[in-house]
C-alpha positions as CSV (number, residue, x, y, z in Angstrom):
1,M,8.2,-35.5,-52.0
2,A,4.8,-34.0,-52.7
3,D,2.0,-36.0,-51.2
4,V,-0.2,-35.4,-54.2
5,L,0.7,-36.7,-57.7
6,P,0.7,-33.9,-60.3
7,Y,-1.1,-36.1,-62.9
8,K,-3.9,-37.1,-60.5
9,P,-7.3,-36.8,-62.4
10,R,-9.8,-34.3,-61.2
11,A,-12.7,-35.3,-58.9
12,G,-15.5,-36.9,-60.9
13,E,-13.4,-37.3,-64.0
14,I,-12.9,-41.0,-63.7
15,P,-16.0,-43.0,-64.7
16,T,-17.5,-45.6,-62.4
17,D,-17.9,-48.1,-65.3
18,P,-15.8,-51.3,-65.7
19,G,-12.6,-50.9,-67.7
20,V,-8.8,-51.2,-68.0
21,Y,-6.3,-48.6,-67.0
22,R,-2.6,-48.0,-67.9
23,F,0.1,-46.0,-66.1
24,R,2.7,-44.5,-68.3
25,D,6.1,-42.9,-67.6
26,A,7.3,-39.6,-69.1
27,D,8.5,-41.4,-72.3
28,G,5.1,-43.0,-72.9
29,R,6.2,-46.5,-71.8
30,V,3.4,-48.5,-70.2
31,L,4.4,-49.3,-66.6
32,Y,1.4,-51.1,-65.3
33,V,-1.9,-52.4,-66.7
34,G,-4.9,-53.3,-64.5
35,K,-8.6,-53.9,-64.7
36,A,-11.4,-52.8,-62.5
37,K,-15.2,-53.3,-62.1
38,N,-15.3,-49.7,-61.0
39,L,-12.5,-47.5,-62.4
40,R,-13.1,-44.6,-60.1
41,Q,-13.0,-46.7,-56.9
42,R,-10.0,-48.7,-58.1
43,L,-7.9,-45.8,-59.3
44,S,-8.6,-43.8,-56.1
45,N,-6.5,-46.3,-54.2
46,Y,-3.4,-45.3,-56.2
47,F,-4.0,-41.6,-55.5
48,A,-4.2,-41.9,-51.7
49,P,-1.6,-40.0,-49.7
50,L,1.8,-41.4,-50.7
51,R,2.8,-42.2,-47.1
52,T,-0.1,-44.6,-46.9
53,L,0.8,-46.6,-50.0
54,H,2.8,-49.8,-50.1
55,E,6.5,-49.0,-50.9
56,R,6.4,-50.7,-54.3
57,T,3.1,-49.1,-55.3
58,R,4.5,-45.7,-54.3
59,R,7.5,-46.3,-56.5
60,M,5.3,-47.2,-59.4
61,V,3.0,-44.2,-59.1
62,T,5.9,-41.8,-58.6
63,T,7.7,-43.2,-61.6
64,A,4.6,-42.8,-63.8
65,A,3.7,-39.5,-65.4
66,S,0.2,-40.2,-66.5
67,V,-2.7,-42.6,-66.2
68,E,-5.3,-43.4,-68.9
69,W,-8.3,-45.7,-69.0
70,T,-10.6,-47.5,-71.4
71,V,-14.2,-48.2,-70.5
72,V,-15.7,-51.5,-71.6
73,A,-19.2,-53.0,-71.6
74,T,-18.7,-55.9,-69.3
75,D,-16.3,-57.2,-66.7
76,V,-15.4,-60.1,-69.0
77,D,-14.4,-57.6,-71.7
78,S,-12.1,-55.8,-69.2
79,L,-10.4,-59.1,-68.4
80,Q,-9.8,-59.8,-72.1
81,L,-8.5,-56.3,-72.8
82,E,-6.2,-56.5,-69.7
83,Y,-4.7,-59.8,-71.0
84,M,-4.2,-58.3,-74.5
85,W,-2.4,-55.2,-73.2
86,I,-0.2,-57.1,-70.8
87,K,0.9,-59.3,-73.6
88,E,1.4,-56.4,-76.0
89,F,3.3,-54.0,-73.7
90,D,5.0,-56.3,-71.2
91,P,4.7,-53.7,-68.4
92,P,7.6,-53.9,-65.9
93,F,5.3,-53.5,-62.8
94,N,3.0,-56.3,-63.7
95,V,3.6,-59.9,-62.7
96,R,6.5,-61.2,-64.7
97,Y,6.9,-64.9,-65.5
98,R,10.3,-66.6,-65.6
99,D,9.4,-69.9,-67.2
100,D,13.0,-70.9,-67.8
101,K,12.0,-74.0,-69.8
102,S,10.3,-74.4,-73.1
103,Y,8.4,-77.5,-72.2
104,P,7.9,-80.3,-74.9
105,F,4.4,-81.2,-75.9
106,M,2.9,-84.1,-77.9
107,A,1.2,-82.7,-80.9
108,I,-1.2,-84.3,-83.4
109,T,-1.4,-82.3,-86.6
110,L,-5.2,-82.6,-87.2
111,G,-5.0,-80.0,-89.9
112,D,-3.0,-82.3,-92.2
113,E,-4.4,-84.8,-94.7
114,A,-2.9,-87.6,-92.8
115,P,-2.2,-86.3,-89.2
116,R,1.0,-87.2,-87.6
117,V,2.1,-87.4,-83.9
118,M,5.2,-85.5,-83.0
119,V,7.3,-84.0,-80.2
120,T,7.4,-80.2,-80.4
121,R,7.9,-77.0,-78.3
122,N,6.0,-75.0,-80.9
123,R,2.5,-74.2,-79.6
124,R,1.4,-72.4,-82.9
125,I,1.0,-75.3,-85.4
126,P,-2.3,-74.6,-87.2
127,G,-5.0,-77.1,-86.4
128,A,-2.8,-79.1,-84.0
129,R,-4.1,-80.8,-80.9
130,Y,-1.6,-80.7,-78.0
131,F,-1.1,-82.9,-75.0
132,G,1.3,-82.2,-72.1
133,P,3.4,-80.4,-71.2
134,Y,5.9,-83.1,-70.3
135,P,8.9,-82.5,-68.0
136,K,11.4,-84.2,-70.4
137,V,11.6,-84.9,-74.1
138,W,12.3,-88.5,-73.5
139,A,9.0,-88.8,-71.6
140,V,7.1,-87.7,-74.7
141,H,9.0,-90.1,-77.0
142,E,8.3,-92.9,-74.5
143,T,4.6,-92.2,-74.5
144,I,4.4,-91.9,-78.3
145,D,6.3,-95.2,-78.7
146,L,3.8,-97.0,-76.5
147,M,0.8,-95.3,-78.0
148,V,1.5,-96.1,-81.6
149,K,1.6,-99.8,-80.7
150,A,-2.1,-99.4,-79.7
151,F,-3.0,-96.7,-82.3
152,P,-0.6,-97.0,-85.2
153,I,-0.8,-93.5,-86.7
154,R,1.7,-91.6,-88.8
155,T,5.0,-90.6,-87.2
156,C,7.1,-89.8,-90.3
157,S,8.0,-86.3,-91.4
158,D,6.0,-84.4,-94.0
159,S,8.7,-84.8,-96.6
160,S,8.9,-88.5,-96.1
161,Y,5.1,-88.7,-96.3
162,R,4.9,-86.8,-99.6
163,R,7.8,-88.8,-101.2
164,A,6.2,-92.1,-100.2
165,M,2.7,-91.1,-101.5
166,Q,4.3,-90.0,-104.8
167,T,6.5,-93.1,-105.4
168,G,4.2,-95.7,-103.9
169,R,7.1,-96.9,-101.7
170,P,6.5,-96.9,-97.9
171,C,8.5,-94.4,-95.9
172,F,11.4,-95.7,-93.9
173,P,9.6,-95.7,-90.5
174,G,6.8,-97.5,-92.3
175,Q,9.2,-100.2,-93.5
176,I,10.4,-100.9,-90.0
177,G,6.9,-100.8,-88.5
178,K,7.3,-97.4,-86.8
179,C,4.8,-95.5,-89.0
180,G,1.2,-96.6,-89.5
181,G,0.0,-93.8,-91.8
182,P,-1.2,-94.1,-95.4
183,C,2.5,-93.8,-96.5
184,S,3.0,-97.3,-95.1
185,M,0.6,-98.6,-97.8
186,K,-1.4,-100.6,-95.2
187,V,-4.3,-98.2,-94.5
188,T,-6.4,-95.7,-96.4
189,I,-6.5,-92.0,-95.5
190,E,-10.0,-92.5,-94.1
191,E,-9.0,-95.5,-91.9
192,H,-6.0,-93.6,-90.7
193,R,-8.2,-90.6,-89.7
194,A,-10.3,-93.0,-87.6
195,M,-7.2,-94.2,-85.8
196,V,-6.1,-90.6,-85.2
197,D,-9.5,-89.8,-83.7
198,D,-9.2,-92.8,-81.4
199,F,-5.6,-91.7,-80.5
200,V,-6.8,-88.2,-79.6
201,A,-9.9,-89.6,-77.7
202,F,-7.6,-91.8,-75.6
203,M,-5.2,-89.1,-74.7
204,A,-8.1,-86.8,-73.8
205,G,-9.1,-89.2,-71.1
206,G,-11.3,-91.9,-72.8
207,D,-9.0,-94.8,-71.7
208,A,-11.7,-96.9,-70.0
209,R,-13.8,-97.2,-73.2
210,F,-10.8,-98.4,-75.3
211,T,-9.8,-100.9,-72.6
212,R,-13.2,-102.5,-72.5
213,D,-13.6,-102.5,-76.3
214,L,-10.2,-104.2,-76.9
215,T,-10.9,-106.7,-74.1
216,K,-14.2,-107.7,-75.7
217,R,-12.6,-108.0,-79.2
218,M,-9.7,-110.1,-77.9
219,Q,-12.1,-112.4,-76.1
220,A,-14.3,-112.7,-79.2
221,A,-11.3,-113.4,-81.5
222,S,-10.1,-116.0,-79.1
223,A,-13.5,-117.7,-78.9
224,A,-13.5,-117.8,-82.7
225,M,-10.0,-119.3,-82.6
226,D,-8.6,-116.3,-84.5
227,Y,-5.5,-116.3,-82.4
228,E,-3.5,-114.0,-84.5
229,A,-6.2,-111.3,-84.2
230,A,-6.5,-112.0,-80.5
231,A,-2.7,-111.6,-80.1
232,R,-2.9,-108.2,-81.9
233,F,-5.6,-107.0,-79.5
234,R,-3.6,-108.4,-76.6
235,D,-0.5,-106.4,-77.6
236,K,-2.6,-103.2,-77.9
237,L,-4.0,-103.8,-74.5
238,T,-0.5,-104.3,-73.1
239,A,0.6,-101.0,-74.8
240,I,-2.5,-99.2,-73.3
241,D,-1.8,-100.6,-69.8
242,A,1.8,-99.4,-70.1
243,V,0.7,-95.9,-70.9
244,L,-1.8,-95.9,-68.1
245,G,0.9,-97.3,-65.8
246,K,3.0,-94.2,-66.4
247,S,0.3,-92.0,-64.7
248,A,-1.6,-93.1,-61.6
249,L,-5.3,-92.4,-61.3
250,V,-5.3,-89.3,-59.0
251,L,-8.9,-88.3,-59.5
252,P,-12.1,-90.1,-60.6
253,S,-11.8,-91.5,-64.1
254,D,-14.2,-89.1,-65.6
255,E,-12.4,-86.0,-64.2
256,D,-10.8,-83.5,-66.6
257,A,-9.1,-80.7,-64.7
258,D,-6.1,-78.4,-64.4
259,L,-4.8,-78.0,-60.9
260,F,-2.5,-75.2,-59.8
261,G,-0.3,-75.3,-56.7
262,V,1.1,-71.9,-55.6
263,A,4.0,-70.9,-53.3
264,E,5.0,-67.3,-52.7
265,D,6.9,-64.8,-50.7
266,E,7.0,-61.0,-50.9
267,L,9.0,-60.9,-54.1
268,S,8.4,-64.1,-56.0
269,A,6.0,-66.9,-56.5
270,A,6.1,-70.3,-58.1
271,V,3.3,-72.3,-59.8
272,H,3.1,-76.0,-60.3
273,H,0.5,-77.0,-62.9
274,F,-1.0,-80.5,-63.1
275,V,-2.8,-81.3,-66.4
276,I,-5.4,-84.1,-65.5
277,R,-7.3,-85.9,-68.2
278,G,-9.4,-88.9,-67.4
279,G,-8.4,-88.7,-63.8
280,R,-4.7,-89.1,-64.7
281,V,-1.9,-86.6,-64.7
282,R,-1.2,-86.2,-68.4
283,G,1.2,-83.2,-68.1
284,V,3.1,-81.1,-65.6
285,R,4.7,-77.7,-65.7
286,S,6.4,-75.4,-63.2
287,L,7.0,-71.7,-63.6
288,A,8.4,-68.9,-61.5
289,V,6.8,-65.5,-61.1
290,D,8.4,-62.2,-60.1
291,K,6.0,-59.9,-58.3
292,E,6.7,-56.1,-58.6
293,L,3.6,-54.8,-56.7
294,D,2.1,-56.1,-53.5
295,I,-0.8,-58.3,-54.8
296,S,-3.1,-60.8,-53.0
297,R,-3.1,-64.5,-53.6
298,G,-6.4,-64.1,-55.5
299,E,-4.9,-61.5,-57.8
300,L,-1.9,-63.7,-58.4
301,V,-4.2,-66.7,-59.3
302,D,-6.1,-64.4,-61.7
303,Q,-2.9,-63.4,-63.5
304,I,-1.8,-67.1,-63.7
305,L,-5.0,-68.2,-65.3
306,Q,-4.8,-65.4,-67.8
307,R,-1.3,-66.4,-68.6
308,V,-1.9,-70.2,-69.0
309,Y,-5.2,-70.0,-71.0
310,G,-4.6,-66.8,-73.0
311,D,-3.2,-68.6,-76.0
312,S,-4.5,-72.1,-75.2
313,S,-7.4,-74.0,-76.6
314,D,-7.0,-77.0,-74.2
315,I,-9.2,-75.8,-71.4
316,P,-10.7,-78.4,-69.1
317,R,-14.2,-78.3,-67.6
318,R,-12.7,-77.7,-64.1
319,V,-9.9,-75.5,-62.9
320,L,-8.7,-76.2,-59.3
321,V,-6.9,-73.4,-57.5
322,P,-5.7,-72.7,-53.9
323,T,-7.7,-69.4,-53.7
324,L,-10.6,-68.1,-55.7
325,P,-9.9,-64.7,-57.4
326,D,-12.4,-61.9,-56.7
327,D,-13.5,-62.0,-60.4
328,A,-13.9,-65.8,-60.5
329,A,-17.3,-65.5,-62.2
330,E,-15.8,-63.3,-65.0
331,L,-12.9,-65.7,-65.4
332,E,-15.3,-68.6,-65.8
333,E,-17.3,-66.7,-68.4
334,W,-14.0,-65.8,-70.3
335,L,-12.9,-69.4,-70.2
336,R,-16.4,-70.6,-71.3
337,E,-16.2,-68.3,-74.3
338,R,-12.8,-69.8,-75.3
339,R,-13.8,-73.4,-74.6
340,G,-17.3,-73.3,-76.0
341,R,-18.6,-75.1,-72.9
342,R,-19.0,-74.4,-69.2
343,V,-15.8,-74.1,-67.1
344,E,-15.8,-74.2,-63.3
345,I,-13.1,-72.6,-61.1
346,A,-13.0,-74.2,-57.7
347,V,-10.9,-74.5,-54.6
348,A,-9.5,-78.0,-53.8
349,Q,-10.7,-78.3,-50.2
350,R,-11.1,-82.0,-49.4
351,G,-10.5,-85.6,-50.5
352,Q,-8.4,-86.5,-53.5
353,R,-8.3,-83.0,-54.9
354,A,-7.0,-81.6,-51.6
355,D,-4.3,-84.3,-51.5
356,L,-3.2,-83.5,-55.0
357,M,-3.2,-79.8,-54.2
358,R,-0.8,-80.5,-51.3
359,T,1.4,-82.3,-53.7
360,A,1.3,-79.5,-56.2
361,T,2.0,-76.9,-53.5
362,L,5.0,-78.9,-52.3
363,N,6.4,-78.9,-55.8
364,A,5.7,-75.2,-56.1
365,Q,7.7,-74.6,-52.9
366,Q,10.6,-76.5,-54.4
367,T,10.4,-74.5,-57.6
368,L,10.4,-71.3,-55.6
369,L,13.5,-72.4,-53.7
370,R,15.3,-73.3,-56.9
371,H,14.3,-70.0,-58.4
372,K,15.7,-68.0,-55.4
373,T,18.9,-70.0,-55.0
374,R,19.8,-70.4,-58.7
375,R,21.2,-66.9,-58.8
376,T,23.6,-67.6,-55.9
377,S,25.2,-70.4,-57.9
378,D,26.0,-68.0,-60.8
379,Y,29.3,-66.1,-60.3
380,V,28.2,-63.2,-62.4
381,A,25.0,-62.8,-60.5
382,R,26.8,-63.0,-57.1
383,T,29.3,-60.3,-58.2
384,Q,26.4,-58.1,-59.4
385,A,24.6,-58.6,-56.1
386,L,27.5,-57.5,-54.1
387,T,28.1,-54.5,-56.3
388,D,24.5,-53.5,-56.2
389,L,24.5,-53.9,-52.4
390,Q,27.6,-51.7,-52.1
391,E,26.1,-49.0,-54.2
392,A,22.7,-49.1,-52.4
393,L,24.2,-48.8,-48.9
394,G,27.0,-46.4,-49.9
395,M,29.8,-48.7,-48.9
396,D,33.4,-48.0,-49.9
397,E,33.9,-51.7,-50.8
398,A,31.9,-54.7,-51.8
399,P,30.8,-56.7,-48.7
400,L,32.7,-59.9,-49.3
401,R,31.8,-61.2,-45.8
402,I,28.2,-60.7,-44.6
403,E,26.8,-61.8,-41.3
404,C,23.1,-62.0,-40.7
405,F,21.3,-62.2,-37.3
406,D,17.8,-63.3,-36.3
407,I,16.0,-63.7,-33.0
408,S,13.6,-66.6,-32.3
409,H,11.5,-67.4,-29.3
410,L,8.3,-69.1,-28.2
411,G,6.1,-66.6,-26.5
412,G,9.0,-64.8,-24.9
413,T,10.6,-68.1,-23.6
414,N,13.5,-70.1,-25.0
415,V,15.0,-67.1,-26.7
416,V,17.8,-67.9,-29.1
417,A,19.6,-66.1,-31.9
418,S,21.3,-67.2,-35.1
419,M,24.3,-65.9,-37.0
420,V,24.7,-67.1,-40.7
421,V,27.8,-66.2,-42.8
422,F,28.0,-65.5,-46.5
423,E,31.4,-65.0,-48.1
424,D,31.5,-63.9,-51.8
425,G,27.8,-64.4,-51.9
426,L,27.8,-68.0,-50.8
427,P,26.9,-69.5,-47.4
428,R,29.7,-70.7,-45.1
429,K,27.7,-73.1,-43.0
430,D,30.8,-74.2,-41.1
431,Q,30.9,-70.7,-39.6
432,Y,27.2,-70.4,-38.6
433,R,26.7,-69.8,-34.9
434,S,23.7,-69.9,-32.5
435,F,23.2,-68.1,-29.2
436,N,21.2,-68.7,-26.1
437,I,19.8,-65.6,-24.4
438,A,19.1,-66.1,-20.7
439,E,17.3,-62.8,-19.8
440,T,15.9,-60.2,-22.1
441,T,13.2,-57.6,-22.3
442,D,12.3,-57.7,-26.0
443,D,13.7,-58.5,-29.5
444,T,15.7,-55.3,-29.6
445,D,17.4,-56.0,-26.3
446,S,18.1,-59.6,-27.5
447,M,19.7,-58.2,-30.7
448,Y,21.9,-55.8,-28.8
449,Q,23.1,-58.6,-26.4
450,V,23.9,-61.0,-29.3
451,L,25.8,-58.4,-31.3
452,M,27.8,-57.2,-28.3
453,R,28.8,-60.9,-27.7
454,R,29.7,-61.3,-31.4
455,L,31.6,-58.0,-31.8
456,A,33.6,-58.6,-28.7
457,R,35.3,-61.5,-30.5
458,V,36.2,-59.5,-33.6
459,D,39.9,-58.6,-33.8
460,S,41.7,-56.1,-36.0
461,G,43.9,-58.6,-37.8
462,P,44.0,-59.1,-41.6
463,E,41.0,-60.3,-43.5
464,P,40.6,-64.1,-44.0
465,D,42.7,-65.2,-46.9
466,G,43.4,-68.8,-46.0
467,E,46.9,-68.0,-44.8
468,D,48.3,-69.1,-41.3
469,E,49.3,-66.5,-38.8
470,G,52.4,-66.5,-36.7
471,E,54.0,-69.9,-35.8
472,G,51.6,-71.7,-38.2
473,R,48.4,-70.8,-36.3
474,R,45.2,-69.9,-38.2
475,R,43.0,-67.1,-37.0
476,P,39.9,-68.2,-35.2
477,R,36.9,-68.0,-37.5
478,F,34.9,-66.0,-35.0
479,A,37.6,-63.3,-35.1
480,Y,37.0,-62.5,-38.8
481,R,35.6,-59.0,-39.3
482,P,32.5,-58.7,-41.6
483,Q,32.1,-55.8,-43.9
484,L,28.3,-55.9,-43.5
485,L,25.9,-56.9,-40.7
486,V,22.3,-57.6,-41.7
487,V,19.6,-57.9,-39.0
488,D,16.1,-59.3,-39.5
489,G,13.8,-56.4,-38.8
490,G,13.0,-52.8,-39.3
491,Q,14.1,-49.6,-37.7
492,P,13.9,-50.8,-34.0
493,Q,16.2,-53.7,-34.7
494,V,18.6,-51.7,-36.8
495,Q,18.9,-49.0,-34.1
496,A,19.6,-51.6,-31.5
497,A,22.3,-53.1,-33.7
498,A,23.8,-49.6,-34.4
499,R,24.0,-49.0,-30.6
500,A,25.9,-52.3,-30.3
501,L,28.4,-51.2,-33.0
502,R,28.9,-47.9,-31.3
503,D,29.4,-49.4,-27.8
504,S,31.8,-52.0,-29.1
505,G,33.8,-49.4,-31.2
506,R,33.1,-51.1,-34.5
507,T,31.5,-48.3,-36.4
508,E,33.5,-49.1,-39.6
509,I,31.2,-52.2,-40.1
510,A,28.2,-51.4,-42.4
511,L,24.8,-52.2,-41.1
512,C,21.3,-52.7,-42.6
513,G,18.0,-54.5,-41.7
514,I,15.4,-56.1,-43.9
515,A,11.8,-55.8,-42.9
516,K,9.9,-59.0,-44.0
517,R,6.5,-57.5,-44.7
518,L,7.6,-55.1,-47.4
519,E,11.1,-56.3,-48.1
520,E,12.5,-52.8,-47.2
521,I,16.1,-52.3,-46.5
522,W,16.6,-50.0,-43.4
523,V,19.9,-48.3,-42.5
524,P,20.7,-46.5,-39.3
525,D,19.6,-42.9,-38.8
526,D,17.4,-42.8,-41.9
527,D,13.7,-42.0,-41.8
528,F,13.0,-43.8,-45.1
529,P,14.0,-47.3,-46.2
530,V,16.1,-48.1,-49.2
531,I,13.9,-49.7,-51.8
532,L,15.9,-52.0,-54.0
533,P,14.5,-52.8,-57.5
534,R,12.6,-56.0,-57.5
535,T,14.9,-57.4,-60.2
536,S,18.0,-56.4,-58.2
537,E,20.4,-59.3,-57.5
538,A,21.2,-57.5,-54.2
539,L,17.6,-57.9,-53.0
540,Y,17.7,-61.6,-53.7
541,L,20.9,-62.0,-51.8
542,V,19.7,-60.1,-48.7
543,Q,16.4,-62.0,-48.8
544,R,18.2,-65.3,-48.9
545,L,20.5,-64.2,-46.0
546,R,17.4,-63.3,-43.9
547,D,15.6,-66.6,-44.8
548,E,18.7,-68.7,-43.9
549,A,19.2,-66.9,-40.6
550,H,15.5,-67.4,-39.8
551,R,15.7,-71.1,-40.7
552,F,18.8,-71.6,-38.6
553,A,17.4,-69.8,-35.6
554,I,14.1,-71.8,-35.7
555,T,16.0,-75.1,-36.0
556,H,18.1,-74.2,-32.9
557,Q,15.1,-73.1,-31.0
558,R,13.2,-76.3,-31.6
559,K,16.1,-78.4,-30.6
560,R,16.4,-76.5,-27.4
561,R,12.7,-76.9,-26.6
562,R,12.9,-80.6,-27.3
563,R,15.9,-80.9,-25.1
564,D,14.2,-78.9,-22.3
565,I,11.1,-81.1,-22.2
566,Q,13.1,-84.3,-22.3
567,T,15.1,-83.0,-19.4
568,V,11.9,-82.3,-17.4
569,L,10.6,-85.8,-18.2
570,R,13.9,-87.5,-17.2
571,E,13.4,-86.0,-13.7
572,I,10.4,-88.4,-13.3
573,P,11.4,-91.7,-11.8
574,G,10.6,-94.6,-14.1
575,L,10.9,-92.7,-17.3
576,G,13.8,-93.6,-19.7
577,D,14.5,-92.7,-23.3
578,A,12.2,-95.3,-24.8
579,R,9.2,-94.2,-22.7
580,I,9.9,-90.5,-23.2
581,K,10.0,-91.1,-27.0
582,A,6.8,-93.1,-26.8
583,L,5.0,-90.3,-24.9
584,L,6.1,-87.5,-27.3
585,T,5.2,-89.7,-30.3
586,H,1.8,-90.6,-28.9
587,F,0.7,-87.0,-28.0
588,G,2.5,-85.3,-30.8
589,S,3.4,-82.2,-28.8
590,V,4.3,-81.1,-25.3
591,T,1.1,-79.0,-25.1
592,A,-1.1,-82.0,-25.7
593,L,0.9,-84.1,-23.1
594,R,0.5,-81.4,-20.5
595,A,-3.3,-81.1,-21.2
596,S,-3.9,-84.8,-20.9
597,N,-5.2,-86.6,-17.8
598,P,-3.7,-89.7,-16.2
599,E,-6.2,-92.1,-17.9
600,Q,-5.1,-90.7,-21.3
601,I,-1.4,-91.0,-20.4
602,S,-1.8,-94.6,-19.3
603,E,-2.9,-95.5,-22.8
604,V,0.7,-95.2,-24.0
605,A,2.5,-98.6,-24.2
606,G,4.7,-99.2,-21.2
607,I,3.0,-96.5,-19.0
608,G,0.9,-97.9,-16.1
609,P,-1.7,-96.0,-14.0
610,V,0.7,-95.2,-11.2
611,L,3.4,-93.9,-13.5
612,A,0.7,-91.9,-15.5
613,S,-0.4,-90.2,-12.3
614,T,3.2,-89.3,-11.5
615,I,3.8,-87.8,-14.9
616,H,0.6,-85.8,-14.8
617,A,1.3,-84.4,-11.4
618,H,4.9,-83.6,-12.3
619,L,3.9,-81.7,-15.5
620,A,1.1,-79.9,-13.6
621,G,3.7,-78.6,-11.1
622,G,2.3,-80.6,-8.2
623,Q,3.6,-83.4,-6.0
624,A,3.4,-87.0,-7.2
625,P,0.9,-89.0,-5.2
626,A,2.3,-91.3,-2.6
627,T,2.6,-94.9,-3.6
628,R,1.7,-97.8,-1.5
């Protein structure tokens, strides 16, 4: 492979102005769209020596056949043009969104003569004001049912409204008290419009004003002995309280904000979006993101904000994110132009905002986990993953049984290993195994030891098919032969595993390793990794294998450390299970306990000064002081 791309622009040809660039393939298809404050500086990164580029960036620039750029006047213009081109061309190497749900919204059709409130997934109704999104359709209906009790606006369809206005007979929802529009013959169009304005103002966060106003009117009606009016105001207050009860006050009552929690790995990311109006969560949405190129958290946030607000008119005055993008000032200006007023992009660092960001991040992590595991529950996707893996590794058959190994340790101590098993693309947790490694020099030596121990138990019998062997006995599960071994690591770990296969005489078993930083697939005796397409089902399968092996190894290693420290503490006279638990709970970690002095240890319930001195001396490696 040549180290210089044939379509690289000549020196000085690229301008230093802000602009947007596009990489195209030989057929003219747009592969990637990006923006830059300085086009020359930015594009020069793509034309660095190929060996220095990230694997996925190298694949993009070698797939491309040309690059072109458009100079713009300002950085804000480049942001707008980048958004338009990504939307138009849907480039395969840009961030791709997998929002598997079309979320329901509450819409008020302000462009109509008599606006109605409705549930819809259509975000393109002319003149409509949207609230949400909501996680479920029933949640929108429930909110509307409560809201129309306090603000009785129209809910009937357009055809019912026209028929009622032409005939002078109320629409059916109006007859049963479910529609408060002019078609109910109880209010005028002007009076109805005023109620609609109140409805929108309340949903936009003005709940405190309405609560105070209705309370005063109810009290005034009661003082005037107009009990029917007081009862109506009371019912409206009850409905408003019910709506407010559905969403807790998470930020100050005057706070309008959108908050984005993000979780990511090398291939994917997930976003959890809280819509906060009047300090309350009025909508929530989760979406998954596929990352083709290696981008920073700030660049990811930039792309997310463009995606969310590109076609939206509901922009709050504050946007809370986990990391500020490099072009935060330009994004604020872009949002200000769309909103008509100032917009602030900030990081949620402390207080209520930080607490809510942690909640959103936790939800994003769950979304990412669902996104990654959903494919393994699909038989077609699992079959495709095994076929793709067979072709990528040049195997004669699909790897129906795969075993993945990972090494875990704490600063070189408590070294353990894990083995997880997937059959037909699904985990077989009953066949997971863990290994303790007494002596080792490094991770590669640990990997060699573990695989030698594992391969020594593999026999040459038939593959597992659920049938009993001779005299009704079933083959031991540890004797099953895998078609593929996967190790967590790059070339060094793969070479150690290959040596174990040779030394054990099991060279018919295929082998590969996955390097976490770049998600590269390494095979023995190959100078370059196998780069699976980011959309490949095989890559998701191998990644999940690696993550599961890592999780299992860490779990075993922590259990062993906990068991070790408890064993040490049990050697101290006077310490039983209850006091050991109290000590570890009080200090939170073994490191903190070792670093404490006798006075601090004696603060634990049930630990006296003498016992505290004994514990301190024992953990410090000295002799316990003599007791009188």
